[in-house]
N, C-alpha and C positions, 0 to 999 in steps of 0.2 A: 168789307170782307172781315170776318172774324178770324183771328189767328192766336196762337199761344204766345204768351209773354214770358216764357220760362227763363230766358237768358238774363233778364233783369233781376228776377228773383234769385237765381243761382248766384249772381254776383253779390247781391245784397246779403245773402246767407253765407257767403264765402265758400261756395261749393265749387271746388276747382275741377272736379271730375264728374260732370253731370250724368254721363252715361252710366258710370259705376253707381252713382247715387240712385238713379232710377231703377236699375236692376236690383240693387240691394233692398229697396223698399217694396219690391214685388212686381214691378213692371216687366213684362216680357222683353227680352233683348230686341226683337224686331220692332216692337211698339216703342221702346226707348229711342231707337234710331229714327223712327218716323217722327216722334215728338221733337227731337232735337233738330231735325231738318224741316220742321214745321210743315210736314207732309201728312197731316192727320185730318180726315174728314169726319170721322165718327169716333167719339170718345166714350168709353164706358163710365158710368157714374161711380163705380167702385174705384176706378183709376183716379177720377177727379177727387174723390174723398181721400185716397192715399196721398195724392200730391198735397192737398190742403192740410192734412194732419201732419205730414212730415216737413212741409215748408212753412208751417204756421201761418197760413193765409186763408183767404176765402175764395170761392170760385171766380168772382169778378177780378181778383188779382191775377188769375191765370190767363185771362183773355185780354186782347186788345182789338180795337176796331180800326181799320184803314178804309177810307173812302176809295171806291174804285172810280174810274173815269166816267162811267155811265150813271152813277148814282150820286145824288146830292140829297143829304138829309136836312130836314128843317133844323134850325139852331137848337130848338128845345127837345129834340128827339133823345130818348134815353141812351141810345147807342153812342152818342157823342161823349158820354162819360167814360167810355172805354178807349177813347183816342189818347194815345200816350202824350203826355205833356213833356216839354223840354225839362230835363232834370239835371241836377248836378250829380253826376255819377262818381264824383271823386270824394264823396263824404267820408269814406273810410280813411282815405289819405288825410283828410282834414282832421279827423279825430286823432290821428297819430301825431299831429303837429300843434294842436291847440294847447294853451297853457293848462297845467294840472287843475288850477282853480276852476276854470271854465268846464273842464271835463267832469269835475265833481258836481258842478251845478247841473249839468246835463243828466248825470246819473241820478241826482236827486229828483229832477223833474220826471224821469222815467219811472223811478221807484214810486213816486207819488201817484202817477197815472196808473200803475199796476195795482196799487193799494186801493184806489178808487173803484177799479173794476171788480175787485173781490167783494 
């Protein structure tokens, strides 16, 4: 079953008030509530585009796939790429406590990566 993966993105982007964020970017209040409750069956493309632009992500980042009891996908099925992997969700806390020298090295890697994209 496909579902939205917004809470993970909100946490990564340090968005503390997801409902306010969604309404501010142009999502209707009732749609924002449904999105946050993962109670959406149909999503407009312009809403997906709004989310991607404002969360700096791509559509695949918005979705996750969960196997249901009656369906088993082959290992090589593309939907398996959307199954959430176990992640360290404490990376922001880690950044607060690593030595400044390592933080500068991380910043250098990020800057180098951004320069290569341009």
